C-alpha positions as CSV (number, residue, x, y, z in Angstrom):
1,M,-4.9,10.7,27.8
2,L,-1.2,11.3,28.0
3,D,0.2,14.8,27.2
4,E,0.4,15.2,23.5
5,T,4.2,15.7,23.6
6,V,4.6,12.4,25.4
7,V,2.3,10.7,22.9
8,E,4.4,12.1,20.0
9,S,7.6,10.9,21.7
10,N,6.1,7.5,22.3
11,I,5.0,7.1,18.7
12,R,8.4,8.2,17.3
13,E,10.2,5.8,19.7
14,F,7.9,2.9,18.8
15,K,8.3,3.6,15.1
16,E,12.0,3.4,15.4
17,K,11.8,0.0,17.3
18,V,9.5,-1.4,14.7
19,Q,11.7,-0.2,11.8
20,R,14.7,-2.0,13.3
21,L,12.7,-5.2,13.8
22,A,11.2,-4.9,10.3
23,A,14.7,-4.5,8.8
24,G,15.9,-7.5,10.6
25,A,12.9,-9.5,9.3
26,G,13.4,-8.2,5.8
27,R,9.9,-6.8,5.4
28,D,7.9,-3.6,5.9
29,V,5.6,-3.4,8.9
30,K,2.7,-1.1,9.1
31,I,1.6,0.4,12.4
32,V,-2.2,0.6,13.1
33,A,-2.6,2.6,16.3
34,A,-5.3,1.0,18.5
35,T,-7.3,4.1,19.7
36,K,-10.0,2.5,21.8
37,T,-11.2,4.9,24.5
38,Q,-8.9,7.7,23.1
39,P,-10.5,11.0,22.3
40,K,-11.0,12.3,18.8
41,A,-8.8,15.2,19.7
42,L,-5.9,12.8,19.9
43,L,-6.6,11.4,16.5
44,D,-6.7,14.9,15.2
45,F,-3.3,15.5,16.7
46,I,-1.8,12.4,15.2
47,A,-3.2,13.3,11.8
48,G,-2.1,17.0,12.1
49,K,1.5,16.0,13.0
50,S,1.6,13.2,10.4
51,L,2.7,10.8,13.1
52,L,0.8,7.8,11.8
53,T,-1.4,7.1,8.8
54,D,-3.6,4.3,10.2
55,V,-5.8,4.0,13.3
56,G,-7.9,1.1,14.5
57,E,-11.1,1.1,16.5
58,N,-12.5,-1.9,18.5
59,R,-16.0,-0.5,18.9
60,V,-18.2,0.7,16.0
61,Q,-19.9,3.3,18.2
62,E,-16.5,4.9,18.9
63,F,-15.6,4.7,15.3
64,V,-18.7,6.5,14.3
65,E,-18.0,9.2,16.9
66,K,-14.4,9.8,15.8
67,Y,-14.6,9.2,12.0
68,D,-13.7,12.2,9.9
69,E,-13.5,11.7,6.2
70,N,-11.3,14.7,5.8
71,S,-8.8,13.7,8.5
72,G,-6.4,12.0,6.1
73,L,-6.3,8.9,8.3
74,N,-7.0,5.3,7.3
75,Y,-9.5,3.8,9.6
76,H,-9.6,0.1,10.5
77,I,-12.0,-2.1,12.5
78,I,-9.8,-4.3,14.7
79,G,-12.4,-5.6,17.2
80,Q,-15.2,-8.0,16.9
81,L,-17.8,-6.8,14.4
82,Q,-21.5,-7.5,14.9
83,S,-23.4,-8.1,11.8
84,N,-25.9,-5.3,12.5
85,K,-23.1,-2.8,12.7
86,V,-21.6,-3.4,9.3
87,K,-23.7,-0.7,7.7
88,Y,-22.0,1.9,9.9
89,V,-18.5,1.1,8.6
90,A,-19.2,0.2,5.0
91,G,-17.2,2.3,2.7
92,K,-15.5,4.2,5.5
93,V,-12.8,1.7,6.7
94,V,-9.9,0.5,4.7
95,L,-9.8,-2.9,6.4
96,I,-12.0,-5.1,8.6
97,H,-9.7,-7.3,10.7
98,S,-12.2,-9.7,12.3
99,L,-14.1,-11.7,9.7
100,D,-14.7,-15.0,11.4
101,R,-18.2,-16.3,10.4
102,Y,-20.3,-16.6,7.3
103,A,-23.2,-14.7,8.9
104,L,-20.9,-11.7,9.1
105,A,-19.7,-12.3,5.6
106,D,-23.3,-12.3,4.4
107,E,-23.9,-8.9,5.9
108,I,-20.7,-7.4,4.6
109,E,-21.6,-8.7,1.1
110,K,-25.1,-7.2,1.5
111,Q,-23.9,-3.8,2.6
112,Y,-21.0,-3.4,0.3
113,S,-22.9,-4.6,-2.7
114,K,-25.5,-1.9,-2.1
115,R,-22.6,0.6,-2.5
116,G,-21.0,-1.1,-5.4
117,I,-17.7,-1.5,-3.5
118,V,-15.5,-4.3,-2.2
119,A,-14.6,-4.9,1.5
120,D,-11.0,-5.7,2.2
121,C,-11.1,-8.1,5.1
122,L,-8.7,-10.2,7.3
123,V,-9.9,-13.5,8.6
124,E,-9.4,-13.7,12.4
125,V,-7.9,-16.9,13.7
126,N,-8.4,-18.0,17.3
127,M,-4.9,-19.5,17.8
128,G,-5.6,-20.5,21.4
129,S,-9.1,-21.7,20.9
130,E,-10.2,-19.3,23.6
131,I,-13.9,-19.2,24.3
132,S,-13.6,-15.5,25.2
133,K,-12.3,-14.5,21.8
134,G,-13.7,-14.6,18.3
135,G,-11.9,-16.1,15.4
136,V,-11.9,-19.2,13.2
137,D,-10.3,-22.4,14.7
138,P,-6.9,-22.9,13.0
139,D,-7.9,-26.4,11.8
140,G,-10.9,-25.0,9.9
141,L,-9.1,-21.9,8.5
142,Y,-8.5,-23.0,4.9
143,A,-12.0,-24.4,4.5
144,F,-13.5,-21.2,5.8
145,V,-11.4,-19.0,3.5
146,D,-12.3,-21.3,0.6
147,G,-16.0,-20.8,1.5
148,L,-15.6,-17.1,1.0
149,R,-14.9,-17.4,-2.7
150,G,-18.5,-16.9,-3.6
151,Y,-18.7,-13.4,-2.1
152,D,-18.2,-10.9,-4.9
153,H,-17.9,-7.9,-2.6
154,I,-15.4,-9.4,-0.1
155,R,-11.6,-9.6,-0.7
156,V,-9.6,-11.7,1.7
157,K,-6.4,-9.8,2.3
158,G,-4.9,-12.0,5.0
159,L,-5.1,-13.0,8.6
160,M,-5.4,-11.5,12.0
161,S,-5.0,-12.9,15.5
162,V,-4.9,-11.9,19.2
163,M,-2.6,-14.3,20.9
164,P,-3.2,-16.0,24.3
165,N,-1.6,-14.3,27.3
166,V,1.1,-16.9,27.9
167,E,4.8,-17.1,28.8
168,I,7.2,-16.2,26.0
169,A,8.2,-19.8,25.0
170,S,4.6,-20.8,24.4
171,L,3.8,-17.4,22.7
172,I,6.7,-17.9,20.2
173,N,5.2,-21.3,19.4
174,Y,1.8,-19.8,18.7
175,Y,3.4,-17.2,16.5
176,K,5.4,-19.8,14.5
177,K,2.1,-21.7,13.9
178,F,0.4,-18.5,12.8
179,A,3.2,-17.8,10.4
180,T,2.8,-21.3,9.0
181,L,-1.0,-20.8,8.6
182,F,-0.4,-17.5,6.8
183,A,2.2,-19.0,4.5
184,G,-0.2,-21.8,3.7
185,L,-2.8,-19.3,2.3
186,E,-0.6,-19.1,-0.8
187,G,-1.9,-22.5,-1.8
188,I,-5.4,-21.1,-2.2
189,R,-4.5,-17.7,-3.5
190,G,-6.7,-16.6,-6.4
191,G,-10.0,-14.9,-7.2
192,N,-11.0,-12.8,-4.2
193,V,-8.3,-14.4,-2.0
194,S,-5.1,-12.2,-2.1
195,P,-3.4,-12.8,1.3
196,D,-0.8,-10.1,1.7
197,I,-1.5,-8.9,5.3
198,C,-0.4,-10.7,8.4
199,S,-1.8,-8.6,11.3
200,C,-0.6,-9.7,14.7
201,G,1.3,-8.1,17.6
202,M,0.2,-5.5,20.1
203,S,1.9,-3.4,22.7
204,N,3.3,-6.3,24.7
205,D,4.1,-8.8,21.9
206,Y,4.9,-6.9,18.8
207,A,8.6,-8.0,18.8
208,P,7.9,-11.8,18.7
209,A,5.0,-11.1,16.3
210,I,7.4,-9.6,13.8
211,E,10.3,-12.0,14.5
212,Y,8.4,-15.3,14.6
213,G,4.8,-14.6,13.4
214,G,5.6,-13.1,10.0
215,S,3.7,-9.9,11.1
216,N,3.6,-7.0,8.6
217,M,1.0,-5.1,10.6
218,V,1.0,-4.4,14.3
219,R,-1.7,-2.9,16.5
220,P,-0.2,-1.1,19.5
221,G,-2.2,0.9,21.9
222,R,-0.9,1.2,25.5
223,V,2.7,1.6,24.5
224,L,1.7,4.7,22.5
225,F,-1.1,6.2,24.7
226,G,-0.7,4.8,28.2
227,E,-3.3,2.8,30.0
228,R,-6.9,3.0,28.7
229,N,-9.5,5.2,30.3
230,L,-12.2,2.5,30.7
């Protein structure tokens, strides 16, 4: 972990960069800090200094270890979510970023219905059709979202994607396609489909995500906290 003063400086500098990009794009952009492998003490520091309001965990086990209902932070699940782990996050996270299959939707529905609450979810899109990544194929996105209409305890809030690691020209094309997919959700808005969140862009690609991808939520990690302690 970097020294806390360095982390604070990094966060403030990053927020300024995002604010400039957001102003140029004409939209607000929320920062969700990706805190994978970072200690709970760092989250406490972020909360105590009011540096950020939202943090995202990739692994449910880490989320459980770090979660503090009195922290004042909004917690997100930004990594792949196994169906048998839904019960550990239900009612504790403000947003699940990685809904990509009906089996997972079934379990979210089951766990959230037990609690009488609704899960805000993003549908993950696998823009590069990469075997190593989760996500719905772009060609099947709208059919998948339409199939979620029967889930009373799931609210589709938008899309998320982790873009392929490619050179900038190809990356921009992926982001333009993602922005088009997100815009197309307006055609099926209604009921439990209220697509207002476009979550894309991390430490290395947040700028093109905002400029070309329509992003209004970015998920930086390394640029804030340095390299991960794996």
